[in-house]
N, C-alpha and C positions, 0 to 999 in steps of 0.2 A: 681677328675674324673667329679664331678659336674661343675666345673668351666671350664673345657674342654668342657663339653656338653653346657653351656650357651654361649661360645665363638664361637662354630660352629654354634649353632643356631642363633645368632645374625647375623653371616657373611652369613649364607644362606638366612636369611630373606633379609638382603641388597642385596645381588645378585640377587635375585628374582625381589626385586623391581626396579633395575636399568634395568633389562630386560623389565619389564613391562613399566618403563618410557619411554625408547626408541621406543617400540612399540606403545605408546601413542603418542608421538612426531612425528613419521612417519605417524601415522593415520590422526593426525589433520593437517598435512602439515605445521608443524612450522620450516619453512625454508627461509631464504631470497631469493628473485626472481632471485637474480644476482648470485647464487651459480651454477657453471657448474654441469652438469649432474653425471660427474665423481669424483665431490668431495661432493656429497651427503652423502655418508657414513662417511667421515670424520666429516661433519657437525653435524651429529648425534651422534657421538662419543663425540665431544666436548660439545654438549649441556649436555649429562649426567655427563662430567667430571666437568663441571660449576656447576651443581645441586649438586655434591658431594663435592666440594670445599666451596660452600656457605654453606651447612648443616654443614659439618665438622668444619668450622670456627665459626659458632654459637655454636656448642657442644664444642668445645674446650674453647670458652670463658665462657660457663656456668661453667666448669669444673673449670677454674681459679676464676671465681666468688664465688664458694661455697668453694674453698680452695685456697686462695691467695698466700700460701706459696707452691704450688705445684710444683714449679721448684726449690725449695731451697733443695741445695744437701741432706740435711737430709731426705726429701721426695722422692728422685728419685727412691728409691730402695723398695718402698712400691707399695702395690696393687692399693691403691685410693679407690675411691668411685666406687659404681656399675655404675655410668654414665661413668666413664672412660672405664671400661670394655665394655659398650655397643658403646662407641666412637669409641674404638679399633676394636671390632667386625664389626661396620658399615663400617670402612675405609677397613679393610681386604675384606670384601665381595665386594666392590666396585672395590678394585685392582684386585680381581679376575676375576669379569667381565669385566673389562677392557682389561685385558690380553686376554682372549679368544675373545672379541669383535676384538682385533686388529688383532689377527690372523686369524679371519674368516674374516672379513669386509675390512680390510686395507692392505696396500701393506708392507709385512713384511721388504722388503728391505729399504724402507722410514720409517720405524718404530723402527729398531733396538735398537736405543737409548731409547725409550720409555719402549720396552720389557725387556731391561737390567735393566733399573731403577727399573721395577716392580718385577724382580727376586732379586734384593738386597732387596727390601721392603719385600717380602715375606721371604728371611733369618731372616729378622729384626724381623719379627713377630714371626718367629719360634722361636727364642732366647727367647722373651718374653712370648709365650704361654708355652714353656716347664718350664720356671723358675717361672712363675706366680707372681713374685714379682717387675715387672718392668712397670707396666701400667701407672704410672705416666711420665714416660719417652716416652712412646708412645704418650702421650698427648703433651709433649714439641715438639717431633718432628712434631706432626700433624699441629703445628702452620704454617708449611711451605705453608699449603692450604691455608692460607690468602692470600699470593703471588700468589697460583695458579688460585685464581679468577680472577686476572688481566691479568695472562699469556692467560688463556683460553678465555678471552674477547678479548685481542689481536688477538688471532688467528680467532677469529669468525668474528672480523672486518676484517680482511684480506680477508677470504673467501667471505665477503659481499662485496668487493671491495671498503671499504673506504680508501680514500689516506692516506698515513703517514703525510702529511702535514695538515690533518684536525684536527680541534680542540679536538673532542673526541678522536683520537687516539693519540694525543701529551698527553693529560691529563692521558690517561690510560698508556702511555708508562712510565712517569714520577713516577706514582702510583706503577707501575710494577717494577721498579728498586728500588724505596725506600723500598716497602714490601719485595722485594728479599734481602735485605741486612739485614732488621730487623728480617722478621719471617723465611727466608730460610735458609740464611747462619747462621743468629743469633742464631736459635734454636739448629743446629747441631754443630755450634761451641761451645755452652755453654755446650752441652751433651759432645763432646769431651775432653774440659777442665775438666769438673767433672770426667771422667775417669782417665785422666791423673794426677790428683791432689790427689785424692784418691787411694793412693798405695794399701790399704786394698782389694778394691773392685777388683784390677787386678789379684788377686788371682784365681777369678773365671774366669773359661773358657768361661762362656758364656759371661761375661762383656767383656772379650777380644776381643770376636768375634763381640760385639756391637761395641766396639771401632774402630776396623778395618772397620766395615761397615759405622760408621759416618764419618770416614776420607775419605772413598771412595765416599761417597755422597758428602761431604764437597767440593771435588776436583770438582766434576761434577757440583756444585753450582757456583764456581769460573768461571769455563768456560761458562756456561750458562750466567753468569751476564754480562761477557765481550763481549759475542756474541749480547746479547740484546741491549747493549750500542753501539757496533759498528753497528749494523744494523739499530736501529732506531733512532740515533743521528747522526752519521758520515757518513753515506751513503746517496747519493742523491736520490730524489723520484724516479728517473728512474733506479735507481740499482735494482738488483734482490733481491728479499724477501726471507728470509729463513722462514722455517715452523716451 
C-alpha cells in the first residue's frame, strides 16, 4: 500500500508540474513567430513533451549509471532503486497530463494515434503498478524517450517553418532514425525477447499482458520508423509533410 501511495504521489506531482510548465511557457510567449495561430496549442503541447523526454532521458541514464546491470534478465523482474520508482511515477504523471491536454487542446481526429499510444502505456503502467516487481522493465522501456527528444524537435522545427533541406533538420532526422532503432525499437525488442526466452515468466498473467503490449508497441515502432524514413529522406521538399 505504501508503494502505491508513493507512485500516486510522484505521478500527481509530475502531472501538476507539466500543467504549470505549459502555463509558464504560454505566459512567457515562448513560441516561434512563424507558428500559425491554429497551431499554437500543438506547439505548447510539444514543448511539454520535449521537456519530459529530456528529463526522462536524464533520469534513465542515472538509473543505468547507478545500476549498470539494470537491463540484465536477472534484474528485469526486480523493483530496483527508489530512483526507478520516481522515474516511473514521473513518466506516468506526464502521460496522464498529455492525454488530457490532447483531448482538451488538440483535434482528437488528428491525434488518435497519440491517444491510442497513451492508453497502451497506461495499461503497461497498470501491470507494473499492480505487480510491484517490474520497475526495472519500466526504465528499459522508458529509454525510448531518448528518441522522443529528436522526434519532438523534428515536429517543433516543422511548426517553425524550417525546411527539410536545412542542415539542422537533416542532422536531427539522422539522429531521429538512429535513436529510433537503438532506443525505441531496441528497448522494446529486448523486453520482448526476454519474455519469450524466460518460459517461467510466461506463467504469470501479468507478464503475458506485458509481452502482448510490447509486441503491439514494437509493431507501431516499425511503422513509425518507415514513415519517418520515407518522409524525411525519400520525399521531395515540395511533398506534403506528415505531422
